VOVO-881162 format. One record per residue: x, y, z of N, C-alpha, C in turn. Coordinates in steps of 0.2 Angstrom, whole numbers, plus 5000, padded with zeros to 4 digits. Layout:
BEGIN
XYZXYZXYZ...
This chain:
BEGIN
516045054525516445034519515945004514515945024507515545004502515644934500515144894499515244824497515544824490516044774489516344764482515944734477515944754471515544724465515944674461516544664463517044624459516844544461516744504455516644434456517344404457517344354462517944324463518244284457518844284456519244254450519044184449519044144455518944074454518244064452517744104454517044094451516944114444517344164442517344184434517544124430518144094432518444044428517943984428517643964433517143904433516643924429516343984428515843994424515943984417516644004415516843994408516943914407517243874411517443804410516743764409516243774413515643734413515343724406515243784403514943774396515443744391516043754392516543724388516543644388516443624395516443544396515743524393515243564393514543544391514643534383514943574380515043574372515443514370516043504374516443444373516043374374515643374379515243314380514743304375514443354372513943344366514343324360514943344359515343324353515443254354515643234360515843164361515243114360514643134362514043094361513943084353513943144350513843134343514343094339514943094341515443054338515342974339515042964345514942894347514342864343513842914342513242894339513242884331513742924328513842914321513942844319514442814321514642744319514042694320513642704326513042664327512542674321512442734319511942754314512242724307512842724306513142694300513042614300513142584306513042514307512342494306511842534308511142524308510942534300511242574297511042584289511342524286511942494287512142434284511742374286511542374292511142314294510442324290510142384289509542394286509642364278510142384275510242364268510342294268510742264272510742184272510042154273509642184278509042154279508542164273508642214269508242234263508442184258509042174257509342124252509142054253509142034260508941964261508241954260507842004261507042004260506842024254507242034249507042054242506742004238506542024232506241974227506741934223506541874221507041834217506541794212506841774207506541734202506641664203506141624204506141554205506541514199506941464201507241424196506841374192506241364195505741314192505341354187505241314181504841344176504241304174503641334173503041304171502841314164502641264160502441274153501741294152501541334148500941354146500841354139500341314136500341304129500041364125500341394120500141444116499741414110499941364107499541334102500041324096499641294090500041284084499841214082500241184077500041114074500341064078500241004076500440944079501140914076501440944071502040914068502640944072503240924069503840944071504140904077504740924079505040884085505340944089505440924096505640974101506341004098506341074099506841114098507141134105507741164105508041184111507641244114507641244121507241304124507641364123507241424123507541484123507441514131507941514135507941524142508241584144507941634148508341684151508841654156509341694157509841674162509541674169509741644174509541644181509441714184508941724187508841794190508541844185508441824178508241874173507541854171507141904169506441904167506441934160505941904156505841934149505441994149505742044145505442104144505242114136505342064132505242074125505342004121505242004115505341944111505541964104505841914100506041934093505841864089505641874083505441824079505741834072506041774069506241774062505741734058505541764053504941734049505141734042504841684038504841674031504141674029503941614026503241604025502841594032503241564036502941554043503441574048503241574055503741584060504241524060504841554060505441504060505741494067506041554069506341554076506041614080506141604087505941654092506441654097506541704100506941714106506741774110507041774116506841824121507341874123507141934124507541984127507441994135507941984139507841974146508242034150508042044156508342094160508342064167508842084171508842054178508342094183508142044187507642074193508042094199508042154201508442174207508042154213508342144219508042124225507442174227507542244225507042294227506442294223506442244218505842244214505842284207506442314206506442354200506842314194506842334188507142294183507842334182508342284181509042314180509142334173509742364172509942394166510242344161510442294163510842244159510242214154510442194148510042164143510342104140510042054140510341984137509841954132510041924127509541884123509641814124509141774123509241704124509441664118509541604118509641554112508941564108509041534102508341534098508041464098507441464099507041404098506641404091506641344088506341344081506841314076506641324070507041304065507341354060507941344058508341394054507841414048507941474046507541494040507241564041507041594035506741664036507241714036506941774035507441834035507241894039506641914038506441974042506341954049506542004054506541994061506042044064505542024067505042064071505242074078505242134081505342144087504742164091504642144098504142164102504342174109504342234111504542254118504042284123504042264129503642294134503842364135503342404138503442474140503942464146504342524147504842524152504442514159504842464163504642444170504142394169503942364164503442304163503842244160503542184162503842124160503342084156503542034152503041984149502741934154502141934153501741874157501241834153501241844146500841804142500941824135500541784131500541804123499841794121499641834116499041834113499141834105498741794101498841794094498441744090498641714085498241674081498741614079498441554079498841494077498341444073498741404069498341354065498841294065499041274059499541224058500241244061500341314061500941344064500741404068501241444069501141514073500941564067500441594068500241654063500441724065500241734072500441804074500441794082500841844085500841844092501041914095500741934100500941994104501041984111501442014114501542004121501042044126500942014131500542044137501042064142501042134144501542154149501142184155501442184160501242214167501742234171501642284175502142304180502442244184503042244185503242184189503042184196503042244199502842244206502142224207501642234202500942214203500942144202501342114198501342044197501642004204502142034207502442014213501942014219501442064218500942074224500342034222500341994217499841944215499141974214499142034211498542074210498142034205497442034207497041994202497042014195497042084194496942114188497542164187498142144186498642194185498542234179498842294179498842334173499142294167498842294161499142264155499142304149499742304146499842334139500142284135499942284128500242244123500842264120501242224118501842234113501642244106502142264102501942264095501742194093501342184088501142124085501642094080501842034080502342004075501941954071501841964065501441914061501841884055501641824053501941804047501541834041501741824035501341854029500741814028500141854027499541824026499341784032499341804038499141764044498341744044498241684046497541664047497441634054497241564054497241534060496641554065496641534071496141544076496441584082496041614086496341654092496741604096497241624099497641584104497941634109497941604115498141644121498541594126499041624129499341584135499641634140499441624146499641674152499941634157500441664161500841634166500341634172500441584177500041584183500141654187499641664192499741724196500341724199500741784199501341794203501941764199501841754192502441724188502441764182503041764179503241794173503541754168503641774162503941734156504641734157505041674157505741674157505941624152505541594147505741554142505241544137505441514131505041494126505241414124504741374122504841314120504441294113504741254109504441244102504541174100504041154096504141094091504241124084504741104080504841134074505041074069504941094062505141054057505441094052505141104046505341164041505241234044504741234049504641294052504341284059504141334063503941324070503241294070503141234072502441204072502041224078502341224084502041234090502441274095502041314100502441354104502141354111502641354116502441364123502841424126502541454131502841494135503041464142503641484145503941454151503941504156503641494162503441544167503841524173504141574177504441574183504041614189504041594195503641624200504141674203503841734205504241784209504141774216504741764220504641744227505041794231504841794238505241834243505741794245506341814246506941774249506741744256506441784260506241754267505741694266505341704261504841644260505141584258505741594254506041534252506441494258506741534262507041504268506541474272505941504274505441474278505241404274505141404268504941344264505441294265506041304264506541254265506541224272506541264277506541244284505941194285505341214282504741174283504841104280505141104274505241044270505741004273506241034276506740984280506440964286
């Protein structure tokens, strides 16, 4: 009798079922892993936000210069969490008023799209307004110009915010437009924020015009560093 070549029916059915179960098992594993991946992504985003950059609420004054007259005017301050990306000056014969253009600092170290102007510091008067803006992605960290009995001219010093936050010794620097009063004179003047800080305000003494000007600086900090500092202080 010749041997039969037929495969038993139960063996054929098993051969078809085993691969099917293997496929279903792989699908189940993928379904279980997907929520975990999404949870991991959410946790990563929360960790990144917690550890991001922030602007300190403290402000440090740096003297730009000017005369000894006038009396204190209201400060021109960026909103909390905002940094200066430019400034404006209203002039007559002299500087009269100055104010800042500010933008929010995002936790990832980039500048947000929102733009806000501060209150004005100085005295009413003048008509022409001079505008000075940092290049895109840069923020104000100092002023250079000339002063005498008043403010004669000023231009902003701008640097990339990430290089400031990294406390580089010599961050890249680009100037803004120069804003000058008619027939400026005076002597060279300069004011710069401490390492790791940016301009977030202006302060002045004023009478008939702006007599003296200061920049106000705020440090850029890591959120985790703030929590560690608070724990150490407590």
